[in-house]
C-alpha positions in Angstrom: 71.5 75.1 78.8 69.3 78.0 77.8 69.1 79.3 74.3 68.4 82.9 73.1 65.8 83.3 70.3 65.0 86.4 68.4 61.2 86.8 68.3 58.6 89.4 67.5 56.2 90.9 70.1 52.9 90.2 68.4 50.4 91.6 70.9 50.0 93.2 74.3 46.6 92.7 75.9 45.0 93.6 79.3 43.5 90.3 80.4 42.5 91.3 84.0 42.6 94.3 86.2 46.3 95.3 86.5 47.4 92.3 84.4 48.9 92.4 81.0 49.6 89.4 78.6 52.3 89.4 76.0 52.0 87.3 72.9 55.2 86.5 71.1 56.4 84.4 68.2 57.0 80.8 68.8 60.5 80.0 67.4 60.6 77.2 64.8 61.1 73.9 66.5 60.8 75.3 70.0 59.5 72.7 72.4 58.6 73.0 76.1 56.5 71.3 78.8 53.4 72.9 80.2 54.4 74.7 83.4 57.9 75.8 82.3 59.1 79.4 81.8 61.5 81.7 79.9 63.0 85.1 80.2 61.7 88.0 78.1 64.6 90.2 77.1 63.7 93.8 76.0 65.7 95.6 73.3 68.3 98.2 73.9 65.9 100.8 72.5 64.1 100.7 75.9 67.1 102.3 77.5 67.6 99.2 79.8 70.8 97.3 80.1 71.9 93.8 81.1 71.1 94.6 84.8 67.4 95.1 84.3 66.3 94.2 80.7 65.1 90.7 81.4 62.4 89.0 83.5 61.3 85.4 83.9 57.6 84.5 83.0 55.8 81.2 82.9 54.2 80.4 79.6 50.5 80.8 79.8 50.2 79.2 76.4 50.1 75.4 76.2 52.8 73.6 74.0 50.2 72.6 71.4 49.3 76.3 70.7 50.9 78.3 67.9 52.2 81.3 69.9 53.8 81.9 73.2 52.0 83.9 75.7 53.2 85.4 79.0 51.4 87.6 81.5 52.4 89.8 84.4 50.8 91.8 87.2 51.9 95.4 86.5 53.9 97.5 88.9 56.3 100.4 88.6 59.4 98.5 88.1 61.9 99.6 85.3 61.3 96.4 83.4 57.6 96.4 83.5 57.3 100.2 82.7 59.6 99.7 79.7 57.7 96.5 78.6 54.4 98.5 78.3 56.1 101.0 75.9 57.5 98.3 73.4 55.5 98.5 70.3 53.7 95.5 68.8 55.9 94.2 65.9 59.1 94.9 67.7 61.9 92.3 67.8 62.7 91.2 71.4 64.5 88.1 72.7 63.4 85.0 74.5 65.9 83.2 76.7 64.7 79.7 77.6 64.1 77.1 78.8 63.7 76.9 82.6 61.6 75.1 85.2 60.2 71.8 86.4 56.8 72.9 87.7 55.0 70.3 85.5 52.2 67.8 85.9 53.2 64.5 87.5 53.0 61.5 85.3 51.1 59.0 87.5 47.4 59.5 86.6 46.3 57.6 89.6 47.4 60.4 91.8 45.0 63.4 91.8 46.4 66.9 91.2 45.3 69.9 93.3 46.4 73.4 92.3 46.2 76.0 95.1 46.9 79.2 93.2 46.9 82.9 94.0 46.6 85.8 91.5 49.3 85.8 88.8 50.4 82.3 89.9 47.6 81.1 87.5 50.0 81.5 84.5 51.8 78.1 84.5 48.6 76.4 85.7 46.5 77.6 82.7 49.2 76.0 80.5 49.1 72.7 82.3 45.4 72.4 82.4 44.9 73.6 78.7 47.5 70.9 77.6 46.0 68.2 79.8 42.5 68.9 78.3 43.9 68.9 74.8 45.7 65.6 75.4 42.6 64.2 77.2 44.8 63.1 80.1 43.0 61.0 82.7 44.5 62.9 85.7 41.8 64.2 88.1 42.7 67.9 88.6 41.2 70.5 91.0 42.1 74.1 90.8 41.3 76.4 93.7 42.1 79.9 92.4 42.0 82.8 94.9 41.9 86.5 94.1 40.8 89.6 95.9 38.2 90.5 93.4 36.6 88.9 90.4 38.1 91.6 88.2 41.6 90.5 89.1 41.1 86.8 88.3 43.1 86.4 85.0 41.8 83.6 82.7 38.6 83.1 84.7 36.5 82.6 81.5 39.1 80.4 79.9 39.2 78.2 82.9 35.5 77.9 83.0 35.5 76.7 79.3 38.3 74.2 80.1 36.2 72.9 83.0 33.2 72.4 80.6 35.4 70.6 78.1 37.3 68.4 80.6 35.2 66.1 82.9 38.4 65.4 84.9 38.9 69.1 85.8 37.2 70.9 88.6 37.5 74.7 88.8 36.9 76.4 92.1 37.3 80.3 92.0 37.5 81.9 95.4 37.4 85.5 96.4 39.6 86.2 99.4 40.5 89.3 101.4 44.2 88.4 101.2 45.1 87.4 97.6 45.8 83.7 97.1 45.2 82.8 100.8 42.4 80.3 101.4 41.4 78.8 104.7 41.4 75.2 105.9 37.7 74.8 105.5 37.9 75.6 101.8 40.7 73.1 101.2 38.8 70.4 103.2 35.6 71.0 101.3 37.1 70.6 97.9 39.8 68.1 98.8 38.1 65.4 100.9 41.2 63.0 100.9 43.9 65.4 101.9 46.6 62.7 101.8 46.0 61.4 98.2 46.8 64.3 95.9 49.9 66.0 94.6 49.6 69.6 95.6 50.9 72.5 93.5 51.3 76.0 94.8 52.2 79.0 92.6 52.2 82.8 93.2 54.1 85.4 95.2 56.6 84.0 97.8 54.6 85.0 100.9 51.4 83.3 99.6 53.2 80.1 98.7 55.0 79.8 102.0 51.8 80.4 104.1 49.7 78.0 101.9 52.3 75.3 102.2 52.3 75.6 106.0 48.5 75.4 106.0 48.5 72.3 103.9 50.9 70.6 106.3 48.6 71.7 109.1 45.6 70.1 107.6 47.4 66.8 107.0 48.9 67.0 103.6 52.1 65.0 103.0 54.8 67.6 102.7 56.7 65.4 100.1 53.6 65.8 97.8 53.8 69.6 97.7 55.4 71.3 94.6 55.9 75.0 94.6 56.7 77.8 92.2 57.5 81.2 93.8 57.2 84.2 91.6 59.9 86.9 92.1 59.4 90.6 91.4 55.7 90.9 92.1 
């Protein structure tokens, strides 16, 4: 069952082209697993109501970190336009906790993340926590964006790859955001049957990449997905 927390919006930062990150207070005793998400609920002062004042966001932050961070691609929805106007220091609400898009426990099974655009948010949390915990999982991230400027957390991921010998980071620039071809997958995943695959991003991207994985020989039972609504 979800709980509502009163928290302060600490900071709002543009972390890639068209992408904003919101840093909020971490409630005392709040625990979550890397890859989970919560709803950000904007205050009545924004003019929004219960029909449009909340939106679900994966935590970019890892559980070991001191604050909670969420990020979104901006578009002219009522919620996102209002969120931009909320001043730093304003009290908002967090409704949590949701989701099971989390790293599997069996370290003998490699993890391959095939991610498009804003789908990177839960993955950054998972990889940062795995690096912090020194998990033995072999992790590969293929992260596709239309341009380098749109690749949120690119430098952060490079640093994590330098710190974690078990983590391989593969940034890819594609004409259709998030969509990579079979050759790219085969190049970086030589044993297509072995890994647990994770897909995150807009619904269309996730569905097409799932179909591609099955076509190249992945076990459909080893594919986990997180489809982002409202993007």
